[in-house]
FISE-937905 format. One record per residue (C-alpha): chain; z, x, y; residue number from 1. Coordinates in nm, 2 decimals. Example, Ala and Ser with C-alpha at 12.3 -4.5 7.8 and 13.67 -1.06 7.14 Angstrom:
BEGIN
   chain        z        x        y   resi
       A     0.78     1.23    -0.45      1
       A     0.71     1.37    -0.11      2
//
This chain:
BEGIN
   chain        z        x        y   resi
       A    -3.46    -3.51     5.48      1
       A    -3.63    -3.27     5.25      2
       A    -3.29    -3.20     5.08      3
       A    -3.24    -3.57     5.04      4
       A    -3.55    -3.59     4.82      5
       A    -3.50    -3.26     4.64      6
       A    -3.38    -3.43     4.32      7
       A    -3.57    -3.75     4.33      8
       A    -3.60    -3.81     3.95      9
       A    -3.23    -3.74     3.88     10
       A    -3.11    -3.94     4.18     11
       A    -3.33    -4.24     4.09     12
       A    -3.20    -4.25     3.73     13
       A    -2.84    -4.18     3.84     14
       A    -2.85    -4.45     4.11     15
       A    -3.01    -4.72     3.89     16
       A    -2.76    -4.65     3.61     17
       A    -2.47    -4.66     3.85     18
       A    -2.60    -4.98     4.00     19
       A    -2.62    -5.14     3.66     20
       A    -2.27    -5.03     3.58     21
       A    -2.14    -5.17     3.91     22
       A    -2.29    -5.51     3.86     23
       A    -2.04    -5.67     3.62     24
       A    -1.75    -5.51     3.81     25
       A    -1.87    -5.63     4.15     26
       A    -1.90    -5.98     4.02     27
       A    -1.56    -5.97     3.85     28
       A    -1.38    -5.82     4.15     29
       A    -1.54    -6.08     4.38     30
       A    -1.41    -6.36     4.15     31
       A    -1.07    -6.20     4.13     32
       A    -1.04    -6.16     4.51     33
       A    -1.08    -6.54     4.56     34
       A    -1.40    -6.52     4.77     35
       A    -1.63    -6.56     4.47     36
       A    -1.88    -6.33     4.29     37
       A    -2.12    -6.31     4.58     38
       A    -1.85    -6.14     4.80     39
       A    -1.81    -5.88     4.54     40
       A    -2.18    -5.82     4.51     41
       A    -2.24    -5.81     4.88     42
       A    -1.95    -5.56     4.91     43
       A    -2.11    -5.34     4.64     44
       A    -2.45    -5.35     4.80     45
       A    -2.35    -5.25     5.15     46
       A    -2.07    -5.01     5.08     47
       A    -2.27    -4.82     4.81     48
       A    -2.57    -4.78     5.05     49
       A    -2.39    -4.69     5.38     50
       A    -2.10    -4.49     5.24     51
       A    -2.35    -4.27     5.06     52
       A    -2.58    -4.24     5.37     53
       A    -2.30    -4.15     5.62     54
       A    -2.03    -4.01     5.37     55
       A    -1.93    -3.65     5.29     56
       A    -1.96    -3.65     4.91     57
       A    -2.32    -3.63     4.79     58
       A    -2.27    -3.79     4.45     59
       A    -2.01    -4.06     4.54     60
       A    -2.09    -4.42     4.43     61
       A    -1.88    -4.66     4.63     62
       A    -1.81    -5.03     4.60     63
       A    -1.52    -5.28     4.53     64
       A    -1.25    -5.11     4.32     65
       A    -0.94    -5.25     4.14     66
       A    -0.68    -5.13     4.40     67
       A    -0.89    -5.25     4.70     68
       A    -0.95    -5.58     4.53     69
       A    -0.58    -5.63     4.45     70
       A    -0.48    -5.58     4.82     71
       A    -0.77    -5.79     4.93     72
       A    -0.65    -6.07     4.70     73
       A    -0.32    -6.07     4.88     74
       A    -0.48    -6.08     5.22     75
       A    -0.72    -6.36     5.12     76
       A    -0.45    -6.57     4.96     77
       A    -0.22    -6.54     5.26     78
       A    -0.49    -6.64     5.51     79
       A    -0.62    -6.92     5.29     80
       A    -0.26    -7.06     5.27     81
       A    -0.24    -7.05     5.65     82
       A    -0.56    -7.25     5.66     83
       A    -0.47    -7.52     5.41     84
       A    -0.69    -7.36     5.14     85
       A    -1.01    -7.42     5.34     86
       A    -1.23    -7.11     5.27     87
       A    -1.48    -7.18     5.54     88
       A    -1.21    -7.21     5.80     89
       A    -1.03    -6.90     5.68     90
       A    -1.33    -6.68     5.61     91
       A    -1.38    -6.55     5.97     92
       A    -1.02    -6.43     5.98     93
       A    -1.04    -6.27     5.64     94
       A    -1.36    -6.08     5.72     95
       A    -1.22    -5.97     6.06     96
       A    -0.92    -5.81     5.87     97
       A    -1.17    -5.63     5.65     98
       A    -1.38    -5.53     5.95     99
       A    -1.06    -5.39     6.12    100
       A    -0.98    -5.19     5.81    101
       A    -1.33    -5.04     5.81    102
       A    -1.29    -4.94     6.18    103
       A    -0.95    -4.79     6.11    104
       A    -1.11    -4.58     5.84    105
       A    -1.37    -4.45     6.08    106
       A    -1.09    -4.37     6.32    107
       A    -0.90    -4.17     6.05    108
       A    -1.22    -3.97     6.00    109
       A    -1.29    -3.92     6.37    110
       A    -0.93    -3.80     6.43    111
       A    -0.96    -3.55     6.14    112
       A    -0.68    -3.71     5.93    113
       A    -0.87    -3.69     5.60    114
       A    -0.70    -3.37     5.49    115
       A    -0.35    -3.53     5.53    116
       A    -0.42    -3.82     5.29    117
       A    -0.34    -3.59     5.00    118
       A     0.02    -3.56     5.11    119
       A     0.11    -3.91     5.00    120
       A     0.36    -3.86     4.71    121
       A     0.23    -3.89     4.36    122
       A     0.51    -4.13     4.25    123
       A     0.40    -4.38     4.52    124
       A     0.04    -4.36     4.41    125
       A     0.14    -4.38     4.04    126
       A     0.36    -4.68     4.08    127
       A     0.10    -4.85     4.29    128
       A    -0.19    -4.79     4.04    129
       A     0.02    -4.91     3.75    130
       A     0.12    -5.22     3.95    131
       A    -0.25    -5.29     4.02    132
       A    -0.32    -5.27     3.65    133
       A    -0.03    -5.51     3.57    134
       A    -0.14    -5.76     3.85    135
       A    -0.50    -5.77     3.73    136
       A    -0.40    -5.80     3.36    137
       A    -0.15    -6.08     3.42    138
       A    -0.35    -6.28     3.67    139
       A    -0.65    -6.29     3.43    140
       A    -0.45    -6.45     3.15    141
       A    -0.51    -6.80     3.29    142
       A    -0.89    -6.78     3.33    143
       A    -0.90    -6.61     2.99    144
       A    -0.75    -6.92     2.82    145
       A    -0.95    -7.16     3.04    146
       A    -0.65    -7.29     3.24    147
       A    -0.70    -7.37     3.62    148
       A    -0.39    -7.51     3.79    149
       A    -0.60    -7.71     4.04    150
       A    -0.76    -7.90     3.75    151
       A    -0.44    -7.99     3.57    152
       A    -0.39    -8.35     3.70    153
       A    -0.03    -8.37     3.58    154
       A     0.07    -8.04     3.75    155
       A    -0.12    -8.13     4.07    156
       A     0.06    -8.47     4.08    157
       A     0.40    -8.29     4.14    158
       A     0.27    -8.16     4.47    159
       A     0.17    -8.49     4.63    160
       A     0.50    -8.54     4.82    161
       A     0.48    -8.19     4.96    162
       A     0.11    -8.24     5.04    163
       A     0.19    -8.54     5.25    164
       A     0.45    -8.34     5.44    165
       A     0.20    -8.06     5.51    166
       A    -0.06    -8.31     5.63    167
       A     0.18    -8.48     5.86    168
       A     0.31    -8.15     5.99    169
       A    -0.05    -8.05     6.07    170
       A    -0.10    -8.37     6.26    171
       A     0.20    -8.30     6.48    172
       A     0.07    -7.94     6.54    173
       A    -0.27    -8.07     6.64    174
       A    -0.11    -8.32     6.88    175
       A     0.11    -8.05     7.03    176
       A    -0.21    -7.84     7.08    177
       A    -0.37    -8.13     7.25    178
       A    -0.07    -8.18     7.48    179
       A     0.04    -8.51     7.32    180
       A     0.41    -8.56     7.34    181
       A     0.49    -8.73     7.01    182
       A     0.81    -8.91     7.12    183
       A     0.62    -9.07     7.41    184
       A     0.31    -9.15     7.22    185
       A     0.41    -9.22     6.86    186
       A     0.13    -9.47     6.82    187
       A    -0.12    -9.19     6.82    188
       A     0.06    -9.02     6.54    189
       A     0.08    -9.34     6.34    190
       A    -0.30    -9.40     6.40    191
       A    -0.38    -9.05     6.27    192
       A    -0.15    -9.08     5.97    193
       A    -0.31    -9.41     5.88    194
       A    -0.65    -9.23     5.85    195
       A    -0.51    -9.00     5.58    196
       A    -0.68    -9.09     5.25    197
       A    -0.58    -9.03     4.89    198
       A    -0.86    -8.78     4.87    199
       A    -0.70    -8.58     5.15    200
       A    -0.36    -8.58     4.98    201
       A    -0.53    -8.48     4.65    202
       A    -0.71    -8.19     4.81    203
       A    -0.39    -8.06     4.97    204
       A    -0.20    -8.11     4.64    205
       A    -0.46    -7.90     4.46    206
       A    -0.43    -7.63     4.73    207
       A    -0.05    -7.62     4.69    208
       A    -0.09    -7.62     4.30    209
       A    -0.33    -7.32     4.32    210
       A    -0.09    -7.14     4.55    211
       A     0.20    -7.20     4.32    212
       A     0.00    -7.06     4.02    213
       A    -0.13    -6.75     4.21    214
       A    -0.01    -6.40     4.16    215
       A     0.20    -6.25     3.88    216
       A     0.51    -6.48     3.94    217
       A     0.28    -6.78     3.97    218
       A     0.11    -6.70     3.64    219
       A     0.44    -6.67     3.46    220
       A     0.55    -7.01     3.61    221
       A     0.25    -7.20     3.47    222
       A     0.20    -6.99     3.16    223
       A     0.39    -7.24     2.93    224
       A     0.15    -7.52     3.05    225
       A    -0.15    -7.29     3.01    226
       A    -0.05    -7.21     2.65    227
       A    -0.02    -7.58     2.57    228
       A    -0.37    -7.64     2.71    229
       A    -0.57    -7.35     2.58    230
       A    -0.95    -7.39     2.60    231
       A    -1.04    -7.20     2.28    232
       A    -1.41    -7.16     2.38    233
       A    -1.31    -6.98     2.69    234
       A    -1.05    -6.77     2.50    235
       A    -1.31    -6.67     2.24    236
       A    -1.56    -6.57     2.52    237
       A    -1.29    -6.35     2.68    238
       A    -1.17    -6.19     2.36    239
       A    -1.53    -6.13     2.25    240
       A    -1.60    -5.95     2.58    241
       A    -1.29    -5.73     2.54    242
       A    -1.39    -5.65     2.18    243
       A    -1.74    -5.55     2.27    244
       A    -1.62    -5.33     2.57    245
       A    -1.38    -5.13     2.35    246
       A    -1.59    -5.14     2.03    247
       A    -1.93    -5.04     2.18    248
       A    -1.77    -4.73     2.33    249
       A    -1.72    -4.61     1.98    250
       A    -2.09    -4.64     1.91    251
       A    -2.22    -4.48     2.22    252
       A    -2.13    -4.41     2.58    253
       A    -2.49    -4.37     2.69    254
       A    -2.51    -4.74     2.77    255
       A    -2.23    -4.90     2.97    256
       A    -2.02    -5.11     2.74    257
       A    -1.92    -5.35     3.02    258
       A    -2.28    -5.43     3.09    259
       A    -2.35    -5.48     2.71    260
       A    -2.05    -5.72     2.69    261
       A    -2.17    -5.91     2.99    262
       A    -2.53    -5.96     2.86    263
       A    -2.43    -6.03     2.49    264
       A    -2.16    -6.28     2.57    265
       A    -2.36    -6.46     2.84    266
       A    -2.66    -6.47     2.60    267
       A    -2.44    -6.62     2.33    268
       A    -2.30    -6.88     2.57    269
       A    -2.65    -6.98     2.70    270
       A    -2.83    -6.95     2.36    271
       A    -2.60    -7.18     2.18    272
       A    -2.57    -7.42     2.47    273
       A    -2.20    -7.39     2.49    274
       A    -2.00    -7.61     2.73    275
       A    -1.84    -7.32     2.91    276
       A    -1.72    -7.27     3.27    277
       A    -1.97    -7.06     3.47    278
       A    -1.88    -6.85     3.78    279
       A    -1.95    -6.98     4.13    280
       A    -2.31    -7.00     4.23    281
       A    -2.44    -6.69     4.39    282
       A    -2.65    -6.77     4.70    283
       A    -3.02    -6.66     4.66    284
       A    -3.19    -6.46     4.93    285
       A    -3.09    -6.17     5.15    286
       A    -2.72    -6.17     5.26    287
       A    -2.68    -6.30     5.62    288
       A    -2.42    -6.17     5.87    289
       A    -2.12    -6.40     5.94    290
       A    -2.13    -6.41     6.32    291
       A    -1.81    -6.63     6.34    292
       A    -1.62    -6.30     6.31    293
       A    -1.72    -6.23     6.67    294
       A    -1.77    -6.58     6.81    295
       A    -1.44    -6.71     6.69    296
       A    -1.24    -6.39     6.74    297
       A    -0.89    -6.41     6.89    298
       A    -0.63    -6.14     6.92    299
       A    -0.36    -6.39     6.80    300
       A    -0.55    -6.46     6.47    301
       A    -0.57    -6.09     6.38    302
       A    -0.23    -5.96     6.51    303
       A    -0.02    -6.05     6.20    304
       A    -0.26    -5.86     5.98    305
       A    -0.29    -5.53     6.16    306
       A    -0.05    -5.35     5.92    307
       A    -0.23    -5.51     5.63    308
       A    -0.56    -5.37     5.76    309
       A    -0.41    -5.03     5.80    310
       A    -0.29    -5.04     5.44    311
       A    -0.64    -5.13     5.32    312
       A    -0.78    -4.84     5.53    313
       A    -0.53    -4.59     5.39    314
       A    -0.57    -4.72     5.03    315
       A    -0.95    -4.70     5.06    316
       A    -0.92    -4.34     5.20    317
       A    -0.69    -4.23     4.91    318
       A    -0.91    -4.40     4.65    319
       A    -1.23    -4.25     4.79    320
       A    -1.09    -3.89     4.84    321
       A    -0.95    -3.88     4.49    322
       A    -1.29    -3.97     4.35    323
       A    -1.44    -3.71     4.58    324
       A    -1.22    -3.45     4.41    325
       A    -1.34    -3.56     4.07    326
       A    -1.70    -3.53     4.19    327
       A    -1.63    -3.18     4.33    328
       A    -1.49    -3.07     3.99    329
       A    -1.79    -3.20     3.81    330
       A    -2.06    -3.07     4.04    331
       A    -1.88    -2.75     4.16    332
       A    -1.93    -2.86     4.52    333
       A    -1.70    -2.92     4.82    334
       A    -1.68    -3.26     4.99    335
       A    -1.61    -3.32     5.36    336
       A    -1.30    -3.54     5.37    337
       A    -1.33    -3.66     5.73    338
       A    -1.70    -3.73     5.70    339
       A    -1.63    -3.92     5.38    340
       A    -1.38    -4.14     5.56    341
       A    -1.63    -4.22     5.84    342
       A    -1.89    -4.31     5.58    343
       A    -1.65    -4.53     5.39    344
       A    -1.54    -4.70     5.71    345
       A    -1.90    -4.77     5.81    346
       A    -1.97    -4.91     5.47    347
       A    -1.67    -5.14     5.48    348
       A    -1.74    -5.25     5.83    349
       A    -2.10    -5.35     5.76    350
       A    -2.00    -5.51     5.43    351
       A    -1.74    -5.73     5.61    352
       A    -2.00    -5.85     5.86    353
       A    -2.21    -5.97     5.57    354
       A    -1.92    -6.14     5.38    355
       A    -1.84    -5.86     5.13    356
       A    -1.50    -5.76     5.01    357
       A    -1.39    -5.40     5.09    358
       A    -1.42    -5.11     4.86    359
       A    -1.39    -4.73     4.81    360
       A    -1.53    -4.45     4.61    361
       A    -1.54    -4.56     4.24    362
       A    -1.46    -4.29     3.99    363
       A    -1.63    -4.44     3.68    364
       A    -1.95    -4.52     3.87    365
       A    -1.95    -4.17     4.03    366
       A    -1.91    -4.00     3.70    367
       A    -2.19    -4.21     3.55    368
       A    -2.42    -4.11     3.85    369
       A    -2.35    -3.74     3.80    370
       A    -2.40    -3.76     3.42    371
       A    -2.72    -3.94     3.47    372
       A    -2.86    -3.67     3.70    373
       A    -2.75    -3.78     4.05    374
       A    -2.70    -3.49     4.29    375
       A    -2.77    -3.61     4.65    376
       A    -2.68    -3.90     4.88    377
       A    -3.00    -4.07     4.77    378
       A    -2.84    -4.17     4.44    379
       A    -2.57    -4.38     4.61    380
       A    -2.82    -4.54     4.83    381
       A    -3.04    -4.63     4.53    382
       A    -2.74    -4.78     4.36    383
       A    -2.70    -5.02     4.66    384
       A    -3.07    -5.10     4.66    385
       A    -3.06    -5.17     4.28    386
       A    -2.78    -5.42     4.33    387
       A    -2.98    -5.59     4.61    388
       A    -3.28    -5.62     4.39    389
       A    -3.07    -5.78     4.12    390
       A    -2.93    -6.02     4.37    391
       A    -3.27    -6.12     4.50    392
       A    -3.44    -6.14     4.16    393
       A    -3.16    -6.24     3.92    394
       A    -2.92    -6.43     4.14    395
       A    -2.97    -6.77     3.97    396
       A    -2.94    -6.62     3.63    397
       A    -2.62    -6.43     3.73    398
       A    -2.47    -6.76     3.84    399
       A    -2.47    -6.87     3.48    400
       A    -2.23    -6.59     3.37    401
       A    -1.92    -6.74     3.20    402
       A    -1.60    -6.71     3.41    403
       A    -1.41    -6.61     3.09    404
       A    -1.64    -6.31     3.04    405
       A    -1.56    -6.17     3.38    406
       A    -1.19    -6.24     3.31    407
       A    -1.23    -6.03     2.99    408
       A    -1.39    -5.75     3.19    409
       A    -1.11    -5.75     3.44    410
       A    -0.85    -5.73     3.16    411
       A    -1.00    -5.41     3.04    412
       A    -1.01    -5.28     3.40    413
       A    -0.64    -5.36     3.44    414
       A    -0.56    -5.18     3.12    415
       A    -0.77    -4.88     3.23    416
       A    -0.64    -4.85     3.59    417
       A    -0.27    -4.80     3.50    418
       A    -0.14    -4.45     3.54    419
       A    -0.04    -4.36     3.19    420
       A     0.01    -3.99     3.28    421
       A     0.29    -4.10     3.52    422
       A     0.45    -4.34     3.27    423
       A     0.45    -4.08     2.99    424
       A     0.63    -3.83     3.22    425
       A     0.93    -4.06     3.29    426
       A     1.16    -3.93     3.01    427
       A     1.09    -3.57     3.10    428
       A     1.14    -3.56     3.47    429
       A     1.46    -3.39     3.60    430
       A     1.75    -3.64     3.68    431
       A     1.82    -3.52     4.03    432
       A     1.96    -3.83     4.19    433
       A     2.31    -3.96     4.12    434
       A     2.41    -4.33     4.16    435
       A     2.78    -4.36     4.07    436
       A     2.80    -4.26     3.70    437
       A     2.43    -4.28     3.65    438
       A     2.19    -3.98     3.69    439
       A     1.83    -4.07     3.74    440
       A     1.51    -3.90     3.84    441
       A     1.43    -3.96     4.21    442
       A     1.06    -3.96     4.14    443
       A     1.10    -4.22     3.86    444
       A     1.31    -4.44     4.10    445
       A     1.03    -4.42     4.36    446
       A     0.76    -4.51     4.11    447
       A     0.96    -4.80     3.96    448
       A     1.05    -4.94     4.30    449
       A     0.68    -4.94     4.41    450
       A     0.58    -5.08     4.07    451
       A     0.83    -5.37     4.07    452
       A     0.79    -5.46     4.44    453
       A     0.41    -5.44     4.42    454
       A     0.39    -5.65     4.10    455
       A     0.64    -5.92     4.20    456
       A     0.65    -5.92     4.58    457
       A     0.40    -5.76     4.81    458
       A     0.16    -5.47     4.76    459
       A     0.15    -5.38     5.13    460
       A     0.53    -5.37     5.19    461
       A     0.59    -5.20     4.85    462
       A     0.38    -4.90     4.95    463
       A     0.55    -4.87     5.28    464
       A     0.90    -4.89     5.12    465
       A     0.79    -4.64     4.86    466
       A     0.68    -4.40     5.13    467
       A     1.01    -4.44     5.32    468
       A     1.22    -4.38     5.01    469
       A     1.01    -4.08     4.91    470
       A     1.04    -3.93     5.26    471
       A     1.42    -3.99     5.27    472
       A     1.47    -3.83     4.92    473
       A     1.25    -3.54     5.02    474
       A     1.45    -3.48     5.34    475
       A     1.77    -3.50     5.14    476
       A     1.64    -3.24     4.89    477
       A     1.53    -3.01     5.17    478
       A     1.86    -3.05     5.35    479
       A     2.05    -2.96     5.04    480
       A     1.83    -2.66     4.98    481
       A     1.87    -2.55     5.34    482
       A     2.25    -2.59     5.32    483
       A     2.29    -2.42     4.98    484
       A     2.47    -2.09     5.00    485
       A     2.50    -2.10     5.37    486
       A     2.86    -2.21     5.43    487
       A     3.06    -2.03     5.69    488
       A     3.28    -1.77     5.52    489
       A     3.48    -1.46     5.62    490
       A     3.29    -1.14     5.55    491
       A     3.54    -1.07     5.26    492
       A     3.42    -1.38     5.08    493
       A     3.06    -1.40     5.22    494
       A     2.78    -1.25     5.01    495
       A     2.68    -1.00     5.28    496
       A     2.33    -0.94     5.38    497
       A     2.20    -0.59     5.35    498
       A     2.27    -0.49     5.71    499
       A     2.63    -0.64     5.70    500
       A     2.77    -0.42     5.42    501
       A     2.91    -0.14     5.63    502
       A     3.12    -0.37     5.86    503
       A     3.47    -0.24     5.95    504
       A     3.74    -0.38     5.72    505
       A     3.98    -0.45     6.00    506
       A     3.74    -0.71     6.15    507
       A     3.65    -0.90     5.83    508
       A     3.93    -1.16     5.86    509
       A     3.86    -1.23     6.22    510
       A     3.48    -1.23     6.24    511
       A     3.29    -1.51     6.07    512
       A     2.92    -1.53     5.99    513
       A     2.70    -1.84     5.96    514
       A     2.39    -1.77     5.76    515
       A     2.12    -2.03     5.84    516
       A     1.85    -2.02     5.58    517
       A     1.55    -2.24     5.67    518
       A     1.48    -2.50     5.93    519
       A     1.76    -2.68     6.11    520
       A     1.63    -3.04     6.11    521
       A     1.77    -3.39     6.08    522
       A     1.80    -3.36     5.70    523
       A     2.04    -3.06     5.72    524
       A     2.24    -3.13     6.03    525
       A     2.54    -3.29     5.86    526
       A     2.62    -2.97     5.67    527
       A     2.57    -2.76     5.98    528
       A     2.81    -2.97     6.18    529
       A     3.08    -2.91     5.92    530
       A     3.10    -2.55     6.05    531
       A     3.38    -2.61     6.30    532
       A     3.61    -2.74     6.02    533
       A     3.55    -2.42     5.82    534
       A     3.67    -2.19     6.09    535
       A     4.04    -2.09     6.05    536
       A     4.27    -2.01     6.34    537
       A     4.25    -1.64     6.28    538
       A     3.88    -1.64     6.39    539
       A     3.79    -1.49     6.72    540
       A     3.41    -1.49     6.69    541
       A     3.13    -1.66     6.49    542
       A     2.80    -1.48     6.44    543
       A     2.51    -1.71     6.37    544
       A     2.24    -1.53     6.18    545
       A     1.92    -1.71     6.29    546
       A     1.67    -1.46     6.15    547
       A     1.55    -1.71     5.89    548
       A     1.57    -2.03     6.10    549
       A     1.20    -2.06     6.19    550
       A     1.21    -2.42     6.32    551
       A     1.45    -2.66     6.49    552
       A     1.39    -3.03     6.56    553
       A     1.56    -3.25     6.82    554
       A     1.84    -3.35     6.58    555
       A     1.90    -2.99     6.49    556
       A     1.90    -2.90     6.86    557
       A     2.18    -3.15     6.95    558
       A     2.37    -3.06     6.63    559
       A     2.37    -2.69     6.75    560
       A     2.48    -2.80     7.10    561
       A     2.77    -3.01     6.96    562
       A     2.88    -2.74     6.72    563
       A     2.89    -2.47     6.99    564
       A     3.09    -2.70     7.23    565
       A     3.33    -2.78     6.95    566
       A     3.39    -2.41     6.87    567
       A     3.44    -2.33     7.23    568
       A     3.69    -2.61     7.29    569
       A     3.90    -2.62     6.97    570
       A     4.19    -2.44     7.12    571
       A     4.10    -2.10     6.99    572
       A     3.81    -2.04     7.23    573
       A     3.59    -1.89     6.95    574
       A     3.31    -1.67     7.08    575
       A     2.96    -1.76     6.95    576
       A     2.70    -1.49     6.91    577
       A     2.34    -1.53     6.81    578
       A     2.15    -1.28     6.60    579
       A     1.77    -1.28     6.54    580
       A     1.69    -1.59     6.74    581
       A     1.32    -1.68     6.68    582
       A     1.07    -1.81     6.94    583
       A     1.06    -2.18     6.86    584
       A     1.44    -2.24     6.83    585
       A     1.49    -2.03     7.15    586
       A     1.24    -2.25     7.34    587
       A     1.41    -2.57     7.23    588
       A     1.76    -2.44     7.33    589
       A     1.63    -2.33     7.67    590
       A     1.49    -2.67     7.74    591
       A     1.84    -2.83     7.74    592
       A     2.02    -2.52     7.87    593
       A     2.22    -2.42     7.56    594
       A     2.08    -2.09     7.68    595
       A     2.23    -1.97     7.92    596
       A     2.50    -2.24     7.98    597
       A     2.67    -2.22     7.64    598
       A     2.52    -1.90     7.51    599
       A     2.46    -1.63     7.77    600
       A     2.18    -1.38     7.73    601
       A     2.42    -1.10     7.66    602
       A     2.55    -1.29     7.35    603
       A     2.20    -1.30     7.20    604
       A     2.10    -0.99     6.99    605
       A     1.78    -0.89     6.82    606
       A     1.96    -0.73     6.52    607
       A     2.29    -0.74     6.35    608
       A     2.35    -0.37     6.43    609
       A     2.31    -0.44     6.81    610
       A     2.56    -0.73     6.76    611
       A     2.81    -0.49     6.59    612
       A     2.79    -0.24     6.88    613
       A     2.89    -0.52     7.12    614
       A     3.16    -0.66     6.89    615
       A     3.33    -0.31     6.85    616
       A     3.33    -0.27     7.23    617
       A     3.44    -0.62     7.34    618
       A     3.65    -0.78     7.06    619
       A     4.01    -0.66     7.03    620
       A     4.22    -0.76     6.73    621
       A     4.59    -0.80     6.77    622
       A     4.77    -0.71     6.44    623
//
């Protein structure tokens, strides 16, 4: 406790400054997610406080971030669509997914998996981060020009026939759930259908229109309509926000330019009495827990989103631990990765219960905290308290912020979050993958696959596919390296190892050596299994040099078994000898009786010299 208050003045100033910086971003991320500004603010309050209190990085400031919000946006849109666009009906399921993600993060920390997060390949992270930037940038074009698909009467009108189908389909599903057989009791269906009003059809049409215009592809679909219906006041507010954010940084970085843009543009809009579109109203008073998460919980409602929750948990872990590394470099300290994951998980779990969107360690806010004097966990807790004070004292005022101003802020976030380092490296990376006549860099392929799939399809699946491709390419490279310079050759052609140079000339055309350099695993078995085809009829024995084969997996084990059996049954009855067999491969081969059934103990030698003594005594060559 004493250590917590050892830097009170610095932590107070750092926490307050970081809280102020977090405010516009929290509101913007909340709006972007689809749950409204209050969800962003609630997430920032609870994650900042509890992740700091229980986390393993003293100076970390946590809250909603661009990557977490982008994935949350996908989750929210999918669950809303499944609930006919009804936020109140979908909210318990949405928050349960966020709760599950938080619990998974705690689990990752408890299991000590924090140190393994860093092994996720850079091209996957790079492609994902750039995709996040593109998604945020593109999806904020419509609010920046003041176009909202749900309010475009002509566009909404197109969805009325589809809306009627959806409503009728829902009636049939309701009846099936109530045990009503439609064919036997069609009157009930007609009665319910007659109660459908034009207002119901219009509401469903707006939901479908909003869904059609969501995401990157949806934005491109309606962009021509948006450009024909530009609201120039909203556009000016968005452009003014962007101009101030980039312009004010040239004057000073002591005051957050995002906050300056928010205050100035909101002040102009209010002061001149402009007829702008405000953000959704932020509820006043202390946030209250959403108990429907627990009272309405069913396994079936959450099962389809388990993988999505895991993706959120892993993404939050990566995001937070990368920020922890930045904090370590700035403060010359060392964070505790597993404790940090537990803290982030607790923060996200509590935030979800109170209706907040998930978050992670935020690099910019953490840097601001450190530069402002923050040194202990207290600074992050103060940042959360600062946001709570703003909510309680300035909630009604914050509700008057123009939506276009937050869109402008998010556009700068989208531009900033892209991985320009990875993009600039594209022309310089070695072209190590061949596709027909084309030679490309495997790392560029992974990055572009993740980028394109994330942007135009699904963030969650894109990361999974990227990891699979990266793993396969890595295994291919390791397999190639393992097989390189290890073909089976006669000792006249083989580049002999040091202890093989004095081998008798008369045996060199009859005795063959297989040098295995590196692990024998599923990525290198195909080259190993080609051994039998490389043995000529003149061979009487094959010596396998296993001194450098430290590891063998199950695939390698069965490849070894098949190869030995092929050598022994190819008509020449080739003798197989092992030299330098190490502990782990020996254990594996003993488990399935390769030793002693296929290779007897007297055919296993510690050194090549021991093997040569046996060869000279037991192998006779007929000239």
